[in-house]
PALUM-246106 format. One line per 2 residues: their letters; for each residue y, z, x of N, C-alpha, C, CB. Coordinates in Angstrom, 1 decimal. Atoms other than C-alpha are relative to their C-alpha. Last residue first. Glycine has a CB too. Example, Ala and Ser with C-alpha at 12.3 -4.5 7.8 and 13.67 -1.06 7.14 Angstrom:
// PALUM-246106
sa = -1.1/0.0/-0.9/-1.1/7.1/13.7/1.1/0.8/-0.8/0.5/-1.4/0.4 | -1.2/0.0/0.9/-4.5/7.8/12.3/1.2/0.0/0.9/0.0/1.2/-1.0
***
This chain:
// PALUM-246106
gf = -0.7/1.2/0.4/94.9/120.0/77.9/-0.3/-0.4/-1.4/-0.5/-1.1/0.9 | -1.4/0.1/-0.6/92.4/122.5/79.3/0.6/-1.3/-0.4/0.0/0.2/1.5
qr = -0.5/1.4/-0.2/89.3/123.3/77.2/1.4/0.1/0.6/-0.1/-0.8/-1.3 | -1.4/0.1/-0.3/87.2/126.5/76.9/0.4/-1.5/0.3/0.5/1.0/1.1
gt = -0.8/-0.6/1.0/83.8/127.4/75.4/1.5/-0.1/0.2/-0.3/1.4/-0.2 | 0.0/-1.5/0.0/81.8/125.1/77.6/1.0/0.5/-1.1/0.5/0.5/1.4
qv = -1.3/-0.5/0.2/81.1/121.5/76.8/0.0/1.5/-0.1/0.6/-0.6/-1.3 | -0.1/-1.4/0.3/78.0/120.0/78.3/1.4/0.5/-0.1/-0.8/0.9/1.1
rl = -1.3/-0.6/0.0/77.5/116.3/78.1/-0.1/1.4/-0.4/1.0/-0.8/-0.9 | 0.0/-1.4/0.4/74.3/114.5/79.0/1.4/0.5/0.2/-1.0/0.8/0.9
ys = -1.3/-0.6/-0.2/74.1/110.7/79.1/-0.1/1.4/-0.5/1.1/-0.8/-0.8 | 0.0/-1.4/0.6/71.0/108.6/79.6/1.3/0.7/0.3/-1.2/0.8/0.5
ed = -1.1/-0.9/-0.4/71.1/104.8/80.2/-0.2/1.3/-0.7/1.4/-0.6/-0.2 | -0.2/-1.2/0.8/68.4/102.2/80.1/1.0/0.9/0.6/-1.4/0.7/-0.1
sp = 0.6/-1.2/-0.6/68.7/98.7/81.6/0.3/1.2/-0.9/0.6/0.2/1.4 | -0.2/-1.3/0.8/69.3/95.2/80.3/-0.6/1.2/0.7/-0.5/-0.1/-1.4
aa = 1.1/-0.4/0.9/69.1/92.6/83.1/0.4/1.2/-0.8/-1.3/0.2/0.8 | 0.9/-1.1/-0.6/72.4/91.4/84.5/-1.1/0.3/-1.0/0.8/1.2/0.4
rr = 0.9/0.6/-1.1/74.6/88.3/84.0/-0.8/1.1/0.7/0.9/-0.6/1.0 | 0.0/1.5/-0.2/77.1/90.3/81.9/-0.8/-0.4/1.2/1.4/-0.5/0.1
el = -1.1/0.5/-0.8/76.1/93.9/81.3/-0.1/-1.5/0.2/0.1/0.7/1.4 | 0.0/1.4/-0.1/73.9/95.2/78.5/1.2/-0.5/0.8/-0.2/-0.8/-1.3
vr = -1.2/0.5/-0.5/73.2/98.9/78.7/-0.2/-1.5/0.2/0.4/0.7/1.3 | 0.2/1.1/-0.9/70.5/100.3/76.5/1.4/-0.5/0.4/-0.9/-1.1/-0.6
gr = -0.3/1.4/0.5/70.7/103.7/74.9/-0.3/-1.0/1.1/1.4/-0.1/-0.5 | 0.7/1.1/-0.8/70.2/107.4/75.3/0.3/-1.3/-0.7/-1.6/0.3/0.0
sl = 0.2/1.3/0.7/72.3/110.4/74.1/-0.7/-1.0/1.0/1.4/-0.6/-0.4 | 0.8/0.9/-0.7/72.4/114.1/74.8/-0.1/-1.3/-0.7/-1.4/0.6/0.2
ei = 0.3/1.3/0.6/75.1/116.5/73.7/-0.9/-0.8/0.9/1.3/-0.8/-0.4 | 0.8/0.8/-1.0/75.4/120.2/74.4/-0.3/-1.3/-0.7/-1.2/0.8/0.5
ep = 0.9/1.0/0.5/78.2/122.1/72.6/-0.8/-0.6/1.2/0.8/-1.1/-0.7 | 0.9/0.6/-1.1/80.4/125.2/73.0/-1.0/-1.0/-0.6/-0.8/1.1/0.7
av = 1.4/-0.3/0.2/83.0/125.6/70.2/-0.9/-0.6/1.1/-0.5/-0.5/-1.4 | 0.8/0.9/0.8/86.5/125.4/71.5/-1.4/0.4/-0.2/0.1/-1.5/0.6
ds = 1.5/-0.3/0.3/89.0/127.9/72.9/-0.5/-1.1/-0.9/-0.1/1.4/-0.6 | 0.3/-0.3/1.4/92.3/126.6/74.3/-1.5/0.2/-0.1/0.5/-1.2/-0.9
rg = 1.4/-0.2/0.4/93.8/126.7/77.8/-0.1/0.2/-1.5/-0.6/1.2/0.8 | 0.4/-1.3/0.3/97.2/125.2/78.6/-1.5/0.1/-0.5/0.9/0.6/-1.0
lc = 1.2/-0.3/-0.7/97.6/121.8/80.2/-0.5/1.5/-0.2/0.2/-0.2/1.5 | 1.0/1.1/0.1/100.0/120.4/77.7/-1.3/0.4/0.7/0.6/-1.2/0.6
ga = -0.3/1.2/-0.7/101.9/123.7/77.3/-1.1/-1.0/-0.1/0.4/0.2/1.4 | 0.4/-0.1/-1.4/100.7/127.2/76.5/0.4/-1.3/0.8/-1.5/0.3/0.1
gs = -0.8/-1.0/-0.7/102.6/127.5/73.2/-0.3/0.0/1.5/-0.1/1.4/-0.6 | 0.6/-1.4/-0.2/101.0/124.4/71.9/1.0/0.9/0.8/-1.4/-0.1/0.6
gc = 0.2/-0.8/1.3/102.5/121.2/70.4/-0.6/1.3/0.1/-0.8/-0.9/-0.9 | 1.2/0.4/0.7/102.0/118.9/73.5/-0.3/0.9/-1.3/-1.2/0.0/0.9
hs = 0.9/-1.1/0.1/104.7/120.8/75.5/-1.2/-0.2/-0.9/0.7/1.2/-0.5 | 0.5/0.0/1.3/107.2/118.0/74.9/-1.0/1.1/-0.3/-0.7/-1.3/-0.3
sg = -1.0/-0.1/1.0/109.5/118.5/77.9/-0.6/0.1/-1.4/1.0/-1.2/0.0 | -0.8/-1.3/0.0/107.0/119.4/80.5/1.0/0.1/-1.1/0.7/0.1/1.3
me = 0.9/-1.1/0.3/104.6/116.6/79.5/0.8/1.3/0.0/-1.2/0.1/1.0 | 0.2/0.1/1.4/107.5/114.1/79.6/-0.9/1.1/-0.5/-0.5/-1.4/-0.4
tl = -1.2/-0.5/0.6/108.4/115.2/83.1/-0.1/0.0/-1.5/1.2/-1.0/0.4 | -0.1/-1.4/-0.1/104.8/114.9/84.2/1.3/0.6/-0.6/-0.1/0.4/1.5
gl = 1.0/-0.6/0.9/104.6/111.4/82.8/0.0/1.5/0.1/-1.4/-0.5/0.4 | -0.5/0.1/1.4/107.9/110.3/84.4/-1.0/0.6/-1.0/0.2/-1.5/-0.4
vl = -1.1/-0.9/0.2/106.8/111.7/87.8/0.5/-0.1/-1.4/1.1/-0.4/1.0 | 0.5/-1.4/-0.1/103.4/110.0/87.6/1.1/1.0/-0.3/-0.6/0.3/1.4
ml = 0.7/-0.3/1.3/104.9/106.7/86.4/-0.5/1.4/0.0/-1.1/-1.0/-0.2 | -1.1/-0.1/1.0/107.4/106.7/89.4/-0.7/0.4/-1.4/0.7/-1.3/-0.1
va = -0.6/-1.3/-0.2/104.5/107.5/91.8/1.1/0.2/-1.0/0.7/0.1/1.4 | 1.0/-1.1/0.4/102.5/104.6/90.5/0.6/1.4/0.1/-1.3/-0.1/0.9
ft = 0.1/0.0/1.4/105.5/102.2/90.7/-0.9/1.1/-0.5/-0.4/-1.3/-0.5 | -1.3/-0.6/0.5/106.2/103.2/94.3/-0.1/0.1/-1.5/1.2/-0.9/0.4
gd = 0.2/-1.2/0.8/102.6/102.6/95.3/1.2/0.7/-0.6/-0.7/1.0/0.8 | 0.2/-1.1/-0.9/103.2/100.1/98.1/-0.3/1.3/-0.7/1.2/0.2/0.9
am = 1.5/-0.2/-0.3/102.6/97.1/96.0/-0.3/1.2/0.9/-0.5/-1.3/0.6 | 0.4/-1.4/0.3/106.1/97.5/94.5/-1.5/0.2/0.3/0.3/0.4/-1.4
***
């Protein structure tokens, strides 16, 4: 199954399950919902194996809507 058959099978099964369970909302699993807008900023150090530590910055902007 190295040709991607298993990946396609899992995609089809996942989408079928999403369609049948609706994730508990009236709009379905990928329906739009309203959330509070946020802006987050974080900084830290990244330690990877066999590499020098380095700094990392992360900015996340969440708009007033969410899908899924």
